[in-house]
C-alpha positions in Angstrom: -23.5 -34.7 68.8 -21.6 -37.4 70.8 -21.8 -41.1 70.1 -21.5 -44.0 72.5 -18.7 -46.6 72.2 -18.7 -49.8 74.2 -16.3 -52.7 74.4 -19.1 -55.1 73.5 -19.7 -53.3 70.2 -15.9 -53.5 69.4 -15.8 -57.1 70.5 -18.6 -58.2 68.2 -16.9 -56.4 65.4 -13.5 -58.1 66.1 -15.0 -61.5 66.6 -16.0 -61.7 62.9 -12.3 -61.9 62.0 -11.1 -64.5 64.5 -13.9 -67.1 64.6 -13.6 -70.2 62.5 -15.0 -70.1 58.9 -18.2 -72.1 59.7 -19.3 -69.5 62.2 -18.4 -66.5 60.1 -21.9 -65.8 58.8 -23.4 -66.1 62.3 -20.6 -63.8 63.7 -21.4 -61.2 61.1 -25.1 -61.4 61.8 -24.5 -61.0 65.5 -22.3 -58.0 64.8 -25.1 -56.4 62.7 -27.6 -57.1 65.4 -25.3 -55.4 67.9 -24.7 -52.4 65.6 -28.5 -52.0 65.0 -28.9 -52.4 68.8 -31.5 -55.2 68.4 -32.4 -57.1 71.5 -30.7 -60.5 71.6 -31.8 -63.4 73.7 -29.7 -64.5 76.6 -27.9 -67.7 75.6 -27.2 -70.5 78.1 -23.5 -69.5 78.0 -24.4 -65.9 78.9 -26.7 -67.0 81.7 -23.9 -69.2 83.2 -21.7 -66.1 83.2 -24.4 -64.0 84.9 -25.1 -66.8 87.5 -21.4 -67.2 88.3 -20.8 -63.5 88.7 -23.8 -63.2 91.0 -22.4 -66.1 93.1 -19.1 -64.3 93.5 -20.9 -61.2 94.7 -23.1 -63.2 97.0 -20.0 -64.8 98.6 -18.6 -61.3 99.1 -21.8 -60.4 100.9 -21.9 -63.6 103.0 -25.2 -64.7 101.5 -24.2 -67.5 99.1 -25.3 -71.1 99.1 -22.3 -73.1 100.1 -23.7 -76.1 98.3 -23.5 -74.4 94.9 -21.4 -76.6 92.6 -19.3 -73.5 91.7 -18.8 -72.3 95.3 -15.2 -73.2 95.7 -14.0 -71.6 92.5 -16.2 -68.5 93.0 -14.8 -68.2 96.5 -11.3 -67.8 95.1 -12.5 -64.9 92.9 -14.5 -63.4 95.7 -11.4 -63.2 97.8 -9.7 -61.1 95.1 -12.6 -58.7 94.5 -13.7 -58.3 98.1 -13.8 -54.6 99.0 -13.7 -53.5 95.4 -16.2 -51.0 93.9 -18.6 -53.4 92.0 -20.5 -52.7 88.8 -18.8 -49.3 88.7 -19.8 -47.3 85.6 -17.0 -45.2 84.1 -17.1 -42.9 81.1 -14.7 -40.8 79.1 -15.3 -38.1 76.5 -12.9 -38.1 73.6 -12.6 -37.5 69.9 -11.4 -40.2 67.6 -11.3 -40.0 63.8 -13.2 -36.7 64.0 -16.1 -38.2 65.9 -17.0 -37.1 69.4 -17.4 -40.2 71.5 -18.4 -41.3 74.9 -16.4 -44.3 75.9 -18.5 -46.4 78.3 -17.5 -49.2 80.7 -19.2 -51.1 83.5 -16.4 -52.6 85.7 -17.0 -55.8 87.6 -14.5 -54.5 90.2 -12.1 -51.7 90.8 -9.7 -51.8 93.7 -6.3 -50.2 94.4 -5.6 -49.3 90.8 -6.7 -52.7 89.4 -9.7 -53.3 87.2 -11.2 -56.8 87.7 -13.4 -58.6 85.2 -15.1 -61.9 85.9 -15.4 -64.4 83.1 -17.0 -67.8 82.9 -16.0 -70.1 80.1 -16.1 -73.8 79.4 -12.8 -73.7 77.5 -9.7 -71.7 78.5 -6.3 -71.3 77.1 -3.5 -68.9 78.2 -3.9 -65.6 76.5 -7.6 -66.1 75.6 -8.3 -62.5 76.2 -5.2 -61.0 74.7 -6.9 -59.5 71.7 -10.1 -58.5 73.6 -10.9 -54.7 73.3 -12.1 -54.7 76.9 -8.9 -54.1 78.8 -7.6 -51.5 76.3 -11.0 -49.7 76.6 -11.3 -49.8 80.4 -7.7 -48.8 81.0 -8.2 -45.8 78.7 -11.4 -44.9 80.6 -10.1 -45.3 84.1 -7.1 -43.0 84.4 -6.0 -44.1 87.9 -5.9 -47.8 87.0 -2.6 -49.3 86.0 -3.6 -52.9 85.4 -6.5 -55.0 84.3 -7.1 -58.6 85.5 -9.4 -61.1 83.9 -10.6 -63.6 86.6 -11.6 -66.6 84.6 -13.3 -69.8 85.7 -15.0 -72.9 84.3 -16.7 -73.5 87.6 -13.9 -75.7 88.9 -10.6 -73.9 88.2 -9.6 -70.2 88.3 -7.1 -68.5 86.0 -5.9 -64.9 85.9 -4.8 -62.9 82.9 -3.2 -59.6 83.7 -2.5 -56.7 81.4 -0.7 -53.5 82.4 -1.2 -50.1 80.8 2.3 -50.2 79.4 1.8 -53.4 77.5 -1.7 -52.6 76.2 -2.3 -51.3 72.7 -4.3 -48.0 72.8 -8.0 -48.6 72.1 -7.9 -45.6 69.8 -6.3 -47.8 67.2 -9.1 -50.4 67.3 -11.8 -47.7 67.2 -10.1 -46.1 64.1 -10.1 -49.5 62.4 -13.7 -50.0 63.4 -14.8 -46.7 61.8 -12.8 -47.5 58.6 -14.6 -50.9 58.4 -18.0 -49.2 58.8 -17.2 -46.8 56.1 -16.0 -49.5 53.7 -19.1 -51.6 54.5 -21.5 -48.6 54.1 -22.6 -49.0 57.7 -21.4 -45.7 59.2 -24.9 -44.2 58.9 -26.2 -47.1 61.0 -23.7 -46.3 63.8 -24.5 -42.6 63.6 -28.2 -43.3 63.8 -28.3 -46.0 66.5 -25.4 -45.0 68.9 -26.2 -41.4 69.7 -25.4 -40.6 73.3 -28.2 -39.4 75.5 
């Protein structure tokens, strides 16, 4: 049997340990909901991200509303992802800690050896995504990519965070830690039950 592994599952696991104390219980509950694969409502923050990403793609396709309040910022990102393969699904079969896995990634953009991911956030600081499992996961999955670029915007400004394969910690380490955590918390059976690959 093979089991699915996504960066969103790893991200919800890691977020428990880096959020401030007053959000710790909510972060743990969110992780459990993700682990159990329970449907979670789209939050306003998530919807803003969805809307901004759609605007970027609409600009690439010459069908965007130029009066959109985010148009200028989205145009800067659209210029970078123009011509990229969009919403490209990539998978990799591997074995980590004795478990057969299917690493899964949906790439916002892939062009000339660069993976692009579009982020919308109200607060940004340099290195915001340094500890994200997304770039380690996607660089592991996409063999012919040598760098990962987060294209980040708050609707007015655009920032780039770039990570190369050489400077990225292998995602294998994070997955091994994740499995150790599940075993210690008696949650491994939940993962085995809920994350079977089709």
